[in-house]
C-alpha positions as CSV (number, residue, x, y, z in Angstrom):
1,T,103.4,116.3,125.6
2,V,101.2,113.4,124.4
3,V,103.4,110.8,126.1
4,A,103.4,112.8,129.3
5,L,99.6,113.1,129.3
6,C,99.3,109.4,128.6
7,R,101.5,108.6,131.6
8,I,99.3,110.8,133.8
9,A,96.1,109.0,132.6
10,L,97.7,105.6,133.1
11,A,98.9,106.5,136.6
12,A,95.4,107.6,137.5
13,L,94.1,104.3,136.3
14,G,96.6,102.5,138.5
15,E,95.0,104.1,141.5
16,I,91.6,102.7,140.7
17,Q,91.6,99.2,142.0
18,A,88.0,97.8,142.1
19,P,85.2,100.0,140.7
20,T,81.8,98.7,141.6
21,T,79.2,101.3,140.7
22,E,81.0,104.5,139.9
23,L,82.9,104.2,136.7
24,G,83.2,107.9,135.9
25,P,87.0,108.1,136.7
26,V,87.7,105.0,134.5
27,H,85.8,106.5,131.5
28,A,87.4,109.9,132.0
29,C,90.9,108.4,131.8
30,G,89.9,106.2,128.8
31,W,88.4,109.2,127.1
32,L,91.7,111.1,127.6
33,L,93.7,108.3,126.1
34,A,91.3,108.1,123.1
35,V,91.7,111.8,122.5
36,L,95.5,111.6,122.7
37,L,95.6,108.7,120.3
38,N,93.5,110.7,117.8
39,W,95.9,113.7,118.1
40,I,99.0,111.8,117.0
41,P,99.7,112.8,113.4
42,S,102.3,110.2,112.4
43,E,102.2,106.4,112.3
44,A,105.6,106.3,114.0
45,G,104.3,108.4,116.8
46,L,101.3,106.2,117.1
47,T,103.5,103.1,117.3
48,D,105.5,104.6,120.2
49,V,102.4,105.6,122.1
50,C,100.7,102.2,121.6
51,E,103.8,100.6,122.9
52,L,103.4,102.6,126.1
53,V,99.7,102.4,126.5
54,L,99.1,98.8,125.3
55,Q,102.2,96.6,125.6
56,Q,103.7,98.3,128.7
57,S,100.6,99.2,130.6
58,L,97.1,97.8,129.7
59,L,97.8,94.4,128.2
60,P,99.9,93.0,131.0
61,V,97.1,93.9,133.4
62,V,94.4,92.6,131.1
63,Q,96.2,89.2,130.7
64,G,96.9,88.9,134.4
65,T,100.6,88.7,133.9
66,A,101.4,91.6,136.2
67,Q,99.9,90.0,139.3
68,S,97.0,92.4,139.1
69,S,93.8,92.3,141.1
70,L,90.5,91.5,139.5
71,G,89.5,95.1,139.9
72,S,92.6,96.4,138.1
73,R,92.0,93.9,135.3
74,R,88.4,95.1,134.9
75,V,89.6,98.8,134.8
76,A,92.2,97.9,132.2
77,L,89.6,96.1,130.0
78,L,87.1,99.0,130.2
79,T,89.9,101.4,129.3
80,L,90.9,99.2,126.4
81,S,87.5,99.7,124.9
82,W,88.2,103.5,124.5
83,V,91.6,102.7,123.0
84,M,90.1,100.3,120.5
85,R,87.5,102.8,119.4
86,S,90.1,105.4,118.9
87,L,92.3,103.1,116.8
88,A,89.2,102.1,114.8
89,S,88.5,105.8,114.1
90,R,92.1,106.1,112.7
91,G,91.6,103.2,110.4
92,D,94.1,101.0,112.4
93,T,91.9,97.9,112.0
94,S,94.8,95.5,112.3
95,R,95.5,96.5,115.9
96,V,91.8,96.5,116.7
97,E,91.3,93.0,115.4
98,Q,94.4,91.7,117.3
99,L,93.0,93.1,120.5
100,S,89.5,91.7,119.7
101,D,91.1,88.2,119.3
102,L,92.6,88.6,122.8
103,L,89.2,89.4,124.2
104,I,87.7,86.3,122.5
105,R,90.4,84.2,124.2
106,L,89.5,85.6,127.6
107,L,85.9,84.8,127.0
108,A,86.7,81.3,126.0
109,T,89.0,80.6,129.0
110,S,86.9,78.7,131.6
111,T,89.5,79.4,134.3
112,E,89.1,83.1,134.1
113,D,87.1,84.9,136.7
114,S,83.6,86.1,135.8
115,V,84.6,89.8,136.5
116,V,87.2,89.6,133.7
117,R,85.0,87.7,131.3
118,L,82.1,90.0,131.7
119,A,84.4,93.1,131.2
120,A,85.9,91.4,128.1
121,A,82.4,90.8,126.7
122,E,81.5,94.5,127.2
123,T,84.7,95.7,125.7
124,L,84.4,93.5,122.6
125,G,80.9,94.8,121.9
126,S,81.7,98.4,122.5
127,V,84.2,98.7,119.6
128,L,81.4,99.8,117.3
129,S,80.0,102.3,119.8
130,T,80.0,106.0,119.0
131,Q,78.0,107.2,122.0
132,E,78.8,108.5,125.5
133,Q,81.8,110.4,124.3
134,N,82.9,113.8,122.9
135,V,85.5,112.3,120.6
136,K,84.5,112.1,116.9
137,F,84.5,108.5,115.8
138,P,83.6,108.7,112.1
139,R,80.7,106.6,111.0
140,S,81.9,106.6,107.4
141,K,83.8,103.3,107.7
142,V,80.7,101.2,106.9
143,L,82.6,98.5,105.1
144,W,84.9,98.0,108.1
145,E,82.1,97.9,110.6
146,Q,80.3,95.3,108.4
147,K,83.5,93.3,108.2
148,Y,84.1,93.5,111.9
149,F,80.6,92.3,112.7
150,N,80.8,89.6,110.0
151,L,84.1,88.4,111.5
152,Y,83.2,88.3,115.2
153,F,79.5,87.6,115.2
154,P,80.0,84.0,113.8
155,M,82.9,83.5,116.3
156,L,80.6,84.4,119.2
157,V,77.7,82.3,117.9
158,K,80.0,79.3,117.6
159,L,81.4,79.9,121.1
160,N,77.8,80.2,122.4
161,R,76.7,77.0,120.6
162,E,79.7,74.7,120.9
163,S,81.2,75.6,124.2
164,Q,81.7,72.6,126.5
165,T,80.8,74.8,129.6
166,S,77.5,76.6,130.2
167,D,79.2,79.7,131.6
168,T,81.4,80.2,128.5
169,S,78.3,79.9,126.4
170,L,76.6,82.6,128.5
171,Y,79.6,85.0,128.4
172,A,79.7,84.6,124.6
173,F,76.0,85.5,124.6
174,C,76.8,88.6,126.7
175,A,79.4,89.7,124.2
176,L,76.9,89.1,121.4
177,S,74.3,91.4,123.0
178,H,76.9,94.2,123.4
179,L,78.0,93.8,119.8
180,V,74.4,93.9,118.5
181,R,73.6,96.9,120.7
182,H,76.3,99.1,119.2
183,A,76.1,97.9,115.6
184,K,74.3,99.8,112.9
185,E,70.8,98.8,111.8
186,S,72.0,97.8,108.3
187,V,74.7,95.6,109.9
188,I,72.2,93.7,112.2
189,L,69.3,93.0,109.9
190,P,70.9,90.1,107.9
191,F,71.4,88.2,111.2
192,V,68.1,88.6,112.9
193,D,66.9,85.1,112.1
194,Q,70.0,83.8,113.8
195,L,69.8,86.0,116.8
196,I,66.2,85.5,118.0
197,P,66.4,81.7,118.3
198,I,69.6,82.1,120.4
199,V,67.7,84.4,122.8
200,T,64.6,82.2,123.1
201,E,66.7,79.1,123.6
202,L,68.7,80.8,126.4
203,L,65.6,82.1,128.1
204,S,63.9,78.7,127.8
205,K,66.9,77.0,129.5
206,R,66.7,79.6,132.3
207,D,63.0,78.8,132.9
208,G,64.0,75.3,133.7
209,Q,67.0,76.1,135.9
210,D,67.7,77.7,139.2
211,S,69.0,81.2,138.4
212,A,71.7,80.7,141.0
213,S,73.4,78.2,138.7
214,E,74.2,81.0,136.2
215,P,77.4,83.0,136.5
216,T,76.6,86.4,138.0
217,G,78.3,89.6,137.4
218,T,76.4,91.4,140.1
219,A,74.8,90.2,143.3
220,T,71.3,90.8,142.1
221,S,70.8,90.0,138.4
222,S,71.8,87.4,135.9
223,P,74.0,88.7,133.1
224,S,72.3,86.3,130.7
225,V,68.9,87.8,131.3
226,E,70.1,91.4,131.0
227,S,71.9,90.5,127.8
228,A,68.9,88.8,126.3
229,V,66.7,91.8,127.0
230,R,69.4,94.2,125.7
231,L,69.6,92.1,122.5
232,L,65.9,92.1,122.0
233,K,65.7,95.8,122.3
234,A,68.5,96.3,119.9
235,V,66.9,94.1,117.3
236,F,63.5,95.7,117.8
237,T,64.9,99.2,117.5
238,S,66.7,98.3,114.3
239,D,63.7,96.7,112.6
240,P,60.4,96.1,114.5
241,K,59.0,94.1,111.6
242,S,61.8,91.6,111.9
243,L,60.2,90.4,115.3
244,V,56.7,89.8,113.9
245,D,57.5,86.2,112.8
246,H,59.2,85.5,116.1
247,L,56.6,86.9,118.4
248,P,55.0,83.5,119.3
249,A,58.3,82.4,120.7
250,V,59.5,85.7,122.1
251,L,56.4,87.1,123.7
252,P,56.0,84.6,126.6
253,H,59.5,85.3,127.7
254,V,59.1,89.1,127.6
255,L,55.9,88.8,129.6
256,A,57.6,86.6,132.2
257,L,60.4,89.1,132.6
258,T,58.0,91.9,133.5
259,T,58.1,90.3,137.0
260,Y,61.8,89.6,137.0
261,K,62.6,90.6,140.6
262,P,66.4,91.1,140.6
263,S,66.4,94.0,138.0
264,V,64.1,97.0,137.6
265,R,65.9,97.8,134.4
266,V,64.9,94.4,132.9
267,R,61.2,94.8,133.9
268,E,61.2,98.4,132.5
269,S,62.8,97.3,129.2
270,C,60.3,94.5,128.7
271,L,57.4,96.8,129.4
272,Q,58.8,99.3,126.8
273,I,59.1,96.6,124.2
274,L,55.4,95.6,124.8
275,D,54.3,99.2,124.6
276,D,56.4,99.9,121.5
277,L,54.9,96.9,119.7
278,L,51.6,98.7,119.4
279,V,53.2,101.9,118.2
280,R,55.5,100.5,115.6
281,L,53.7,97.4,114.2
282,P,50.3,97.1,112.5
283,E,47.4,96.9,114.9
284,K,45.7,94.1,113.1
285,E,48.8,91.9,113.5
286,M,49.0,92.7,117.3
287,M,45.3,91.9,117.9
288,A,46.0,88.2,118.0
289,Y,48.2,88.8,121.1
290,R,45.9,91.1,123.0
291,N,44.5,88.6,125.4
292,Q,47.9,87.0,126.0
293,V,49.5,90.3,126.9
294,T,46.7,91.7,129.0
295,E,46.4,88.5,131.0
296,G,50.2,88.1,131.3
297,L,50.6,91.7,132.7
298,R,48.2,91.0,135.5
299,H,51.0,89.4,137.4
300,A,53.1,92.6,137.2
301,L,50.4,94.9,138.6
302,G,51.7,94.4,142.1
303,D,55.3,95.5,141.4
304,P,57.1,97.0,144.4
305,K,58.2,100.0,142.4
306,R,55.5,102.7,141.8
307,Y,57.1,103.7,138.5
308,I,56.9,100.2,137.2
309,R,53.3,99.8,138.4
310,R,52.4,102.9,136.4
311,L,54.1,101.5,133.3
312,V,52.3,98.1,133.7
313,T,48.9,99.9,134.1
314,S,49.5,102.1,131.1
315,T,50.9,99.3,128.8
316,R,48.0,96.9,129.8
317,Q,45.5,99.6,129.1
318,H,46.9,100.3,125.7
319,W,46.7,96.6,124.8
320,Y,43.2,96.3,126.3
321,M,42.0,99.2,124.2
322,L,43.4,97.7,121.0
323,G,40.1,96.2,120.0
324,E,38.4,99.6,120.5
325,I,40.9,101.3,118.3
326,L,40.1,98.9,115.5
């Protein structure tokens, strides 16, 4: 029965060629495969099903050896994230790490298409995720999660720093942002001082370049910018105090991105970071940045989105009133 259901899910995936905005069917099939893998009681049964799901179905598509379209490869990669999380929940860390090594190779291959490399970055980072699903992925394997992060974080940092091509460096950064986003707070904290300089360096390079020179996963927004903001939010959520020493370098970029035209989500996230600074950090420490923030937000008051204009006005007012609160 498990094998039959797996074949049904894989057949359904084969009908999805190039998802652009609606990924619901992909995640539904991935969720079903994850549930089925969790149901298998024996190691022998798991080996047989993994042969069907991975070696015979997903991996040939992911690696492009089955003459698959870019859309099909993206579907296979997003499905692979569900399979990897299910294997991790069973304690099958060897298979998870083998698949992660494959994703690293895709990221590092400069001849791969941006669609594939962005999907590989998302899949690699989502291994530690326990959200957006009804499957129980136990959070008790703290030591393995720490080991996984300690293993792949340095790899991605090295790929980001030492890559001979700028696009490979950016895709490694995208993977880093997804990895940090899904990791536990206790796992992230030792690496904050390494993460923030990477973010500020990337955003500084972007300030001096035409955004069109960056690889784009969508027609509207740079993946490097979205990844940078996603990473900043993840670090801030884990430990707001860890950002205090880095605020002089980070704050100008956050303010600049409140007017980032290609993405409403980026503008909203930056405004949320600015507002949360006042809630979660000591007011006396924030007072030194009041004038910088209130003046910087003036440029965002004319945002074309009414919702963003309200956020800008509210956030600016909170910072303006900081002195009155004191």
